[in-house]
C-alpha positions in Angstrom: 8.0 -45.1 45.3 10.3 -42.9 46.9 12.2 -40.2 45.2 15.3 -39.8 46.3 16.1 -36.2 47.2 20.1 -35.9 46.7 22.1 -36.1 43.5 24.8 -38.2 45.2 22.3 -40.3 46.9 20.1 -40.9 43.4 23.5 -42.0 41.3 24.2 -44.2 43.9 20.7 -45.7 43.8 20.6 -45.7 39.4 23.9 -48.1 40.4 22.7 -50.0 42.9 19.6 -50.6 40.7 22.3 -51.5 37.6 24.5 -53.9 39.3 21.3 -55.8 40.7 19.9 -55.8 37.4 23.4 -56.9 36.0 23.9 -59.6 38.5 20.2 -61.6 37.8 20.9 -60.8 33.6 24.6 -62.5 34.2 23.3 -65.5 35.8 20.2 -65.7 33.2 23.0 -65.2 29.7 25.0 -68.5 31.7 22.0 -70.3 32.5 20.4 -70.3 29.0 23.5 -71.2 27.2 23.8 -74.4 29.1 27.4 -73.4 30.0 26.9 -75.5 33.8 24.1 -78.4 34.4 20.5 -77.0 35.2 21.0 -77.9 38.6 23.8 -75.7 39.5 20.6 -72.9 39.1 17.8 -72.5 41.2 14.4 -70.7 40.2 13.9 -67.5 41.8 12.0 -63.7 41.4 13.5 -60.8 40.5 11.1 -57.5 39.6 8.5 -60.0 39.5 9.9 -62.4 36.9 11.3 -65.7 37.3 14.9 -66.1 36.5 17.2 -68.1 37.2 20.1 -68.3 40.0 23.3 -70.2 40.6 23.2 -72.0 43.9 26.7 -73.2 43.2 28.8 -70.8 45.9 31.9 -70.1 43.6 29.8 -69.6 40.7 27.3 -67.2 42.7 30.1 -65.7 44.3 32.2 -65.1 41.0 29.2 -63.2 39.5 28.3 -61.1 42.4 31.7 -60.0 43.2 32.1 -59.1 39.8 29.5 -57.2 39.0 28.8 -55.5 42.4 32.7 -54.6 42.0 31.8 -52.4 38.9 29.3 -50.3 41.1 31.5 -47.2 42.2 32.6 -46.9 38.7 29.4 -46.9 37.3 28.1 -44.3 40.1 31.1 -42.0 38.3 30.0 -42.5 35.2 32.9 -44.5 33.8 31.6 -48.2 32.7 30.6 -47.8 29.0 30.0 -51.2 28.6 29.3 -54.5 30.4 29.7 -57.9 27.8 29.5 -61.5 28.7 32.1 -63.5 26.1 32.4 -67.0 25.5 35.3 -68.5 24.1 35.9 -71.3 22.0 38.5 -74.0 22.1 41.0 -71.8 20.3 40.5 -69.2 23.1 39.1 -67.0 20.5 35.7 -64.9 21.7 32.6 -66.8 19.8 30.0 -64.3 21.1 29.2 -61.4 23.4 26.4 -60.7 25.0 26.9 -56.9 25.4 25.1 -54.1 28.1 25.9 -50.8 26.5 24.5 -48.3 28.8 25.1 -44.4 29.8 23.6 -42.9 33.3 22.4 -39.6 32.2 20.5 -37.0 34.5 23.4 -36.9 36.9 22.2 -33.2 38.6 19.1 -34.2 38.9 17.1 -34.0 42.2 15.3 -37.1 42.6 15.5 -40.5 40.7 12.7 -42.3 40.8 13.3 -46.0 41.7 10.2 -47.7 40.2 10.6 -46.3 36.5 14.2 -48.0 36.4 13.4 -51.2 37.7 10.2 -51.0 35.5 12.6 -50.6 32.3 15.4 -53.5 33.4 12.3 -55.7 33.9 11.7 -55.9 30.4 15.3 -56.7 29.8 15.1 -59.5 31.6 11.6 -60.1 29.9 13.0 -59.8 26.4 16.4 -61.6 26.8 14.3 -64.7 28.2 12.5 -64.5 25.6 15.3 -64.7 23.0 16.7 -68.1 23.9 17.0 -69.5 20.6 20.0 -67.1 20.7 21.9 -68.7 23.7 22.0 -72.3 22.5 24.7 -74.3 20.6 27.4 -73.5 23.5 29.7 -76.7 24.8 29.8 -76.9 27.9 33.0 -76.8 28.6 33.6 -73.6 27.0 35.8 -70.5 28.7 33.6 -67.1 29.6 34.5 -64.0 30.9 32.6 -61.1 32.5 34.3 -58.1 30.8 33.8 -54.2 31.6 34.5 -51.3 29.4 35.6 -48.0 31.1 36.4 -44.5 30.1 39.2 -44.0 32.2 41.2 -47.1 33.7 40.2 -47.6 37.3 43.4 -46.7 39.0 43.6 -43.6 37.0 39.4 -42.5 38.2 39.6 -44.3 41.9 42.1 -44.3 44.1 40.4 -46.8 46.3 41.2 -50.7 47.0 38.3 -51.1 44.1 40.0 -50.1 41.7 42.9 -52.4 42.8 41.0 -55.1 41.3 41.1 -54.1 38.1 44.1 -54.9 36.0 44.9 -54.6 32.1 44.7 -57.2 29.8 44.7 -58.3 25.9 41.9 -60.4 24.4 41.8 -61.9 20.9 39.4 -60.1 18.6 37.7 -60.5 15.2 39.6 -59.2 12.2 35.9 -58.2 10.2 33.2 -56.2 11.8 31.0 -58.2 14.3 27.7 -59.4 13.1 25.4 -58.0 15.9 21.6 -58.9 16.6 19.7 -56.4 18.4 18.1 -57.7 21.8 16.6 -54.8 23.7 17.0 -51.1 24.3 15.5 -48.2 25.9 16.0 -44.7 26.0 14.9 -42.9 29.5 15.4 -40.7 32.4 18.5 -41.1 34.2 19.7 -44.6 32.3 19.9 -45.4 28.6 20.8 -49.1 27.9 21.0 -51.3 24.5 21.3 -55.2 25.2 22.9 -56.7 21.9 24.5 -59.6 20.4 27.9 -59.9 19.1 29.2 -62.5 16.6 31.9 -63.5 13.9 30.4 -62.9 10.5 30.8 -66.0 8.3 34.0 -65.6 6.8 35.8 -66.0 9.7 33.7 -68.5 11.9 36.5 -71.5 10.3 39.3 -68.6 10.0 41.7 -68.7 12.9 42.7 -64.9 11.9 42.4 -62.5 15.3 44.2 -59.4 16.5 44.9 -58.7 19.4 42.9 -56.1 21.3 44.4 -52.8 23.2 44.3 -53.1 26.7 40.5 -50.5 26.9 38.6 -53.0 29.0 38.0 -54.8 32.5 37.9 -58.8 32.4 37.3 -61.5 35.1 38.6 -64.6 34.4 36.0 -67.4 33.8 35.1 -70.0 36.7 35.0 -73.7 36.8 32.7 -75.2 38.9 35.7 -77.7 40.1 37.0 -74.9 42.1 38.7 -71.3 40.7 39.6 -68.0 42.0 38.5 -65.2 40.2 41.2 -62.5 39.1 39.5 -59.3 38.0 41.4 -57.7 35.2 40.8 -54.4 34.2 41.2 -52.1 30.8 39.6 -48.5 29.6 37.9 -48.1 26.3 
């Protein structure tokens, strides 16, 4: 594999690999949840793993544009978590698939692309093997892609990309979430955890929620009948 000589080049390459991985991972989660008919997806290979990718133009473009708009913020180390959140009919989150990561070693003179990809490949294999965790969602549920920033985008980057994100509030659980670890890795230049959050048993039949502070970035959930994705953002 080729090594990148300049720090900026290394950071950009790592950010590119991360957003490409997130795009495939989000497609995989949505497919496994059964939110859309299986015919909306097609089999393809990524990192030599057979995965499912949306073939519906609106769904495909929604996922692609959302995660790729995170790239300049990931490159600057501003994104702490990216989550796929599913909501019940009361618009309360029913579960969250969370990718928590840090890009370290930003001052390194080189980044080995193949090493990062091999680690992320193991996440896809584990996610596909965790299919039982993804069952039980209603086909008409709403879902969102959510990014958690250390700084609001418009405060960090004066660019057109920052204008795509706006602050928002989302209903949250009163009690700490139950967490099911799926996969984790610790390496250079990327540390990542993937886990599933869902409400504890005492809240599953309760409508008591609190409003989250405006510290995240979310995108509107898509409908295959036609939608206009609106990206919303906030910091941690």
